C-alpha positions as protocol buffer text, in pm:
chain_id: "A"
residue {
  index: 1
  type: MET
  ca { x: 3219 y: 5939 z: -1390 }
}
residue {
  index: 2
  type: PRO
  ca { x: 3331 y: 5602 z: -1245 }
}
residue {
  index: 3
  type: GLN
  ca { x: 3578 y: 5396 z: -1443 }
}
residue {
  index: 4
  type: ARG
  ca { x: 3436 y: 5095 z: -1621 }
}
residue {
  index: 5
  type: HIS
  ca { x: 3583 y: 4769 z: -1507 }
}
residue {
  index: 6
  type: LEU
  ca { x: 3640 y: 4486 z: -1753 }
}
residue {
  index: 7
  type: PHE
  ca { x: 3497 y: 4176 z: -1598 }
}
residue {
  index: 8
  type: THR
  ca { x: 3370 y: 3861 z: -1763 }
}
residue {
  index: 9
  type: ARG
  ca { x: 3120 y: 3634 z: -1595 }
}
residue {
  index: 10
  type: PHE
  ca { x: 2750 y: 3563 z: -1596 }
}
residue {
  index: 11
  type: VAL
  ca { x: 2592 y: 3903 z: -1556 }
}
residue {
  index: 12
  type: ARG
  ca { x: 2292 y: 3761 z: -1371 }
}
residue {
  index: 13
  type: ASP
  ca { x: 2525 y: 3682 z: -1076 }
}
residue {
  index: 14
  type: PHE
  ca { x: 2576 y: 4051 z: -1000 }
}
residue {
  index: 15
  type: LYS
  ca { x: 2345 y: 4231 z: -760 }
}
residue {
  index: 16
  type: GLU
  ca { x: 2261 y: 4598 z: -716 }
}
residue {
  index: 17
  type: PHE
  ca { x: 2488 y: 4627 z: -412 }
}
residue {
  index: 18
  type: THR
  ca { x: 2798 y: 4541 z: -619 }
}
residue {
  index: 19
  type: LEU
  ca { x: 2769 y: 4860 z: -826 }
}
residue {
  index: 20
  type: ASP
  ca { x: 3003 y: 5051 z: -593 }
}
residue {
  index: 21
  type: LYS
  ca { x: 3283 y: 4801 z: -672 }
}
residue {
  index: 22
  type: ILE
  ca { x: 3202 y: 4702 z: -1031 }
}
residue {
  index: 23
  type: ASP
  ca { x: 3001 y: 4945 z: -1236 }
}
residue {
  index: 24
  type: TRP
  ca { x: 3001 y: 4774 z: -1574 }
}
residue {
  index: 25
  type: CYS
  ca { x: 3042 y: 4419 z: -1701 }
}
residue {
  index: 26
  type: HIS
  ca { x: 3151 y: 4275 z: -2033 }
}
residue {
  index: 27
  type: TYR
  ca { x: 3019 y: 3923 z: -2077 }
}
residue {
  index: 28
  type: THR
  ca { x: 3089 y: 3641 z: -2322 }
}
residue {
  index: 29
  type: VAL
  ca { x: 2783 y: 3416 z: -2288 }
}
residue {
  index: 30
  type: PRO
  ca { x: 2476 y: 3566 z: -2461 }
}
residue {
  index: 31
  type: LEU
  ca { x: 2254 y: 3542 z: -2153 }
}
residue {
  index: 32
  type: ASN
  ca { x: 2183 y: 3871 z: -1980 }
}
residue {
  index: 33
  type: THR
  ca { x: 1895 y: 3820 z: -1742 }
}
residue {
  index: 34
  type: ALA
  ca { x: 1748 y: 4002 z: -1445 }
}
residue {
  index: 35
  type: ASN
  ca { x: 1805 y: 3873 z: -1094 }
}
residue {
  index: 36
  type: ALA
  ca { x: 1521 y: 3784 z: -856 }
}
residue {
  index: 37
  type: ASN
  ca { x: 1459 y: 4154 z: -782 }
}
residue {
  index: 38
  type: GLY
  ca { x: 1433 y: 4239 z: -1152 }
}
residue {
  index: 39
  type: PHE
  ca { x: 1768 y: 4421 z: -1152 }
}
residue {
  index: 40
  type: VAL
  ca { x: 1972 y: 4397 z: -1474 }
}
residue {
  index: 41
  type: PHE
  ca { x: 2338 y: 4474 z: -1422 }
}
residue {
  index: 42
  type: PRO
  ca { x: 2483 y: 4740 z: -1659 }
}
residue {
  index: 43
  type: SER
  ca { x: 2670 y: 4538 z: -1916 }
}
residue {
  index: 44
  type: GLU
  ca { x: 2767 y: 4473 z: -2275 }
}
residue {
  index: 45
  type: TYR
  ca { x: 2800 y: 4146 z: -2467 }
}
residue {
  index: 46
  type: VAL
  ca { x: 3151 y: 4123 z: -2619 }
}
residue {
  index: 47
  type: GLY
  ca { x: 3197 y: 3764 z: -2737 }
}
residue {
  index: 48
  type: GLN
  ca { x: 3263 y: 3485 z: -2797 }
}
residue {
  index: 49
  type: TYR
  ca { x: 3154 y: 3617 z: -3132 }
}
residue {
  index: 50
  type: GLY
  ca { x: 3163 y: 3270 z: -3284 }
}
residue {
  index: 51
  type: VAL
  ca { x: 2901 y: 3157 z: -3032 }
}
residue {
  index: 52
  type: TYR
  ca { x: 2679 y: 3451 z: -3124 }
}
residue {
  index: 53
  type: GLU
  ca { x: 2711 y: 3375 z: -3496 }
}
residue {
  index: 54
  type: ALA
  ca { x: 2645 y: 3004 z: -3443 }
}
residue {
  index: 55
  type: VAL
  ca { x: 2332 y: 3066 z: -3234 }
}
residue {
  index: 56
  type: LYS
  ca { x: 2215 y: 3328 z: -3485 }
}
residue {
  index: 57
  type: HIS
  ca { x: 2262 y: 3080 z: -3772 }
}
residue {
  index: 58
  type: VAL
  ca { x: 2058 y: 2815 z: -3591 }
}
residue {
  index: 59
  type: TYR
  ca { x: 1784 y: 3069 z: -3511 }
}
residue {
  index: 60
  type: GLU
  ca { x: 1769 y: 3202 z: -3868 }
}
residue {
  index: 61
  type: SER
  ca { x: 1767 y: 2850 z: -4015 }
}
residue {
  index: 62
  type: THR
  ca { x: 1485 y: 2725 z: -3793 }
}
residue {
  index: 63
  type: PRO
  ca { x: 1144 y: 2867 z: -3889 }
}
residue {
  index: 64
  type: SER
  ca { x: 1008 y: 2847 z: -3534 }
}
residue {
  index: 65
  type: MET
  ca { x: 1305 y: 3048 z: -3399 }
}
residue {
  index: 66
  type: THR
  ca { x: 1353 y: 3327 z: -3654 }
}
residue {
  index: 67
  type: HIS
  ca { x: 1156 y: 3569 z: -3436 }
}
residue {
  index: 68
  type: LEU
  ca { x: 1432 y: 3538 z: -3171 }
}
residue {
  index: 69
  type: VAL
  ca { x: 1680 y: 3729 z: -3391 }
}
residue {
  index: 70
  type: LYS
  ca { x: 1664 y: 4102 z: -3327 }
}
residue {
  index: 71
  type: GLU
  ca { x: 1853 y: 4383 z: -3500 }
}
residue {
  index: 72
  type: ASP
  ca { x: 2153 y: 4375 z: -3265 }
}
residue {
  index: 73
  type: SER
  ca { x: 2077 y: 4088 z: -3026 }
}
residue {
  index: 74
  type: LEU
  ca { x: 1943 y: 3737 z: -2984 }
}
residue {
  index: 75
  type: MET
  ca { x: 1670 y: 3638 z: -2744 }
}
residue {
  index: 76
  type: THR
  ca { x: 1748 y: 3333 z: -2531 }
}
residue {
  index: 77
  type: ASN
  ca { x: 1545 y: 3132 z: -2284 }
}
residue {
  index: 78
  type: THR
  ca { x: 1734 y: 3085 z: -1958 }
}
residue {
  index: 79
  type: ARG
  ca { x: 1545 y: 2766 z: -1872 }
}
residue {
  index: 80
  type: TYR
  ca { x: 1511 y: 2588 z: -2204 }
}
residue {
  index: 81
  type: PHE
  ca { x: 1792 y: 2730 z: -2417 }
}
residue {
  index: 82
  type: ALA
  ca { x: 1993 y: 2404 z: -2432 }
}
residue {
  index: 83
  type: ALA
  ca { x: 1688 y: 2189 z: -2507 }
}
residue {
  index: 84
  type: ASP
  ca { x: 1560 y: 2432 z: -2771 }
}
residue {
  index: 85
  type: MET
  ca { x: 1902 y: 2452 z: -2935 }
}
residue {
  index: 86
  type: GLU
  ca { x: 1945 y: 2075 z: -2932 }
}
residue {
  index: 87
  type: LYS
  ca { x: 1608 y: 2028 z: -3103 }
}
residue {
  index: 88
  type: ALA
  ca { x: 1687 y: 2297 z: -3362 }
}
residue {
  index: 89
  type: VAL
  ca { x: 2034 y: 2153 z: -3434 }
}
residue {
  index: 90
  type: GLU
  ca { x: 1881 y: 1804 z: -3477 }
}
residue {
  index: 91
  type: GLY
  ca { x: 1638 y: 1952 z: -3730 }
}
residue {
  index: 92
  type: LEU
  ca { x: 1918 y: 2125 z: -3920 }
}
residue {
  index: 93
  type: ARG
  ca { x: 2128 y: 1809 z: -3913 }
}
residue {
  index: 94
  type: HIS
  ca { x: 1838 y: 1606 z: -4056 }
}
residue {
  index: 95
  type: LYS
  ca { x: 1771 y: 1870 z: -4324 }
}
residue {
  index: 96
  type: PHE
  ca { x: 2142 y: 1881 z: -4423 }
}
residue {
  index: 97
  type: ARG
  ca { x: 2171 y: 1502 z: -4445 }
}
residue {
  index: 98
  type: GLU
  ca { x: 1851 y: 1479 z: -4647 }
}
residue {
  index: 99
  type: SER
  ca { x: 1951 y: 1751 z: -4894 }
}
residue {
  index: 100
  type: ASN
  ca { x: 2296 y: 1592 z: -4944 }
}
residue {
  index: 101
  type: ASN
  ca { x: 2176 y: 1229 z: -4958 }
}
residue {
  index: 102
  type: ILE
  ca { x: 2368 y: 1128 z: -4644 }
}
residue {
  index: 103
  type: SER
  ca { x: 2204 y: 841 z: -4457 }
}
residue {
  index: 104
  type: ALA
  ca { x: 2116 y: 890 z: -4090 }
}
residue {
  index: 105
  type: ASN
  ca { x: 2365 y: 626 z: -3976 }
}
residue {
  index: 106
  type: ALA
  ca { x: 2658 y: 745 z: -4191 }
}
residue {
  index: 107
  type: HIS
  ca { x: 2951 y: 911 z: -4015 }
}
residue {
  index: 108
  type: ALA
  ca { x: 2992 y: 1282 z: -4084 }
}
residue {
  index: 109
  type: ILE
  ca { x: 3283 y: 1494 z: -3963 }
}
residue {
  index: 110
  type: PHE
  ca { x: 3263 y: 1871 z: -3918 }
}
residue {
  index: 111
  type: ILE
  ca { x: 3588 y: 2065 z: -3946 }
}
residue {
  index: 112
  type: ALA
  ca { x: 3633 y: 2426 z: -3833 }
}
residue {
  index: 113
  type: PRO
  ca { x: 3997 y: 2501 z: -3914 }
}
residue {
  index: 114
  type: GLY
  ca { x: 3996 y: 2861 z: -3797 }
}
residue {
  index: 115
  type: ASN
  ca { x: 4036 y: 3185 z: -3989 }
}
residue {
  index: 116
  type: GLU
  ca { x: 4413 y: 3225 z: -3993 }
}
residue {
  index: 117
  type: LYS
  ca { x: 4665 y: 3035 z: -4204 }
}
residue {
  index: 118
  type: SER
  ca { x: 4849 y: 2895 z: -3901 }
}
residue {
  index: 119
  type: GLU
  ca { x: 4522 y: 2774 z: -3745 }
}
residue {
  index: 120
  type: ALA
  ca { x: 4414 y: 2604 z: -4068 }
}
residue {
  index: 121
  type: GLU
  ca { x: 4753 y: 2434 z: -4113 }
}
residue {
  index: 122
  type: PHE
  ca { x: 4751 y: 2312 z: -3751 }
}
residue {
  index: 123
  type: CYS
  ca { x: 4393 y: 2185 z: -3780 }
}
residue {
  index: 124
  type: MET
  ca { x: 4442 y: 2009 z: -4112 }
}
residue {
  index: 125
  type: GLU
  ca { x: 4766 y: 1841 z: -4001 }
}
residue {
  index: 126
  type: ASN
  ca { x: 4595 y: 1706 z: -3690 }
}
residue {
  index: 127
  type: LEU
  ca { x: 4296 y: 1597 z: -3897 }
}
residue {
  index: 128
  type: ARG
  ca { x: 4530 y: 1411 z: -4135 }
}
residue {
  index: 129
  type: LYS
  ca { x: 4698 y: 1234 z: -3844 }
}
residue {
  index: 130
  type: GLY
  ca { x: 4361 y: 1149 z: -3689 }
}
residue {
  index: 131
  type: VAL
  ca { x: 4219 y: 1003 z: -4010 }
}
residue {
  index: 132
  type: LYS
  ca { x: 4534 y: 799 z: -4067 }
}
residue {
  index: 133
  type: GLU
  ca { x: 4521 y: 662 z: -3711 }
}
residue {
  index: 134
  type: PHE
  ca { x: 4149 y: 587 z: -3744 }
}
residue {
  index: 135
  type: LEU
  ca { x: 4201 y: 396 z: -4069 }
}
residue {
  index: 136
  type: LEU
  ca { x: 4490 y: 196 z: -3927 }
}
residue {
  index: 137
  type: LYS
  ca { x: 4295 y: 113 z: -3612 }
}
residue {
  index: 138
  type: TYR
  ca { x: 3969 y: 9 z: -3777 }
}
residue {
  index: 139
  type: SER
  ca { x: 4077 y: -134 z: -4117 }
}
residue {
  index: 140
  type: ALA
  ca { x: 4221 y: -474 z: -4205 }
}
residue {
  index: 141
  type: PRO
  ca { x: 4491 y: -595 z: -4177 }
}
residue {
  index: 142
  type: THR
  ca { x: 4608 y: -361 z: -3897 }
}
residue {
  index: 143
  type: SER
  ca { x: 4282 y: -366 z: -3698 }
}
residue {
  index: 144
  type: MET
  ca { x: 4238 y: -597 z: -3401 }
}
residue {
  index: 145
  type: SER
  ca { x: 3872 y: -647 z: -3495 }
}
residue {
  index: 146
  type: PRO
  ca { x: 3781 y: -966 z: -3683 }
}
residue {
  index: 147
  type: LYS
  ca { x: 3506 y: -768 z: -3864 }
}
residue {
  index: 148
  type: ALA
  ca { x: 3738 y: -494 z: -3996 }
}
residue {
  index: 149
  type: LEU
  ca { x: 3697 y: -414 z: -4362 }
}
residue {
  index: 150
  type: PRO
  ca { x: 4004 y: -368 z: -4585 }
}
residue {
  index: 151
  type: LEU
  ca { x: 4114 y: -13 z: -4674 }
}
C-alpha cells in the first residue's frame, strides 16, 4: 500500500496523473470539487476547523441554506460561495441587530479572543490598547477633529 502524503492545497488542482507522486491529500478549505474530467482527487478535509464551524453556523442559521448541511460535511458552490455567504451573513447581521435593538449605523465590534488563556489575555490586552487609542484619537480634547465629542 502506498504511503499517504500530507499535503495541503486546493484539491481541485490535482489531476489523475499526479497519483503516482501524491496519493492522498489533506485540505483546509472546504471545497473539494472535480476537475474538468470529473476526477476527484483522494482526499480528506482536516481544517481549519473554525472555518467549517463558522460556515456551518451560517448555513444552519439561514433558512434557505439549511439543506446544505449534511451529516459530516457541508455543500459549497464553487462559483457563488462568496456571494451566497455574504448575503447570508448580511441577513444574520440584520437579524442580530434587530433582536438586540442596535441601529444599522451603530458601530459593533466582534471579538474572538481564542480558546486558551494566553490567547484571551493577548487579545483582550490589545483590544484595551486599541479602544484607548481610538478614544484618544476621536474624542475631545485630544482629537484633531473640530467635531469630536467629549469622552
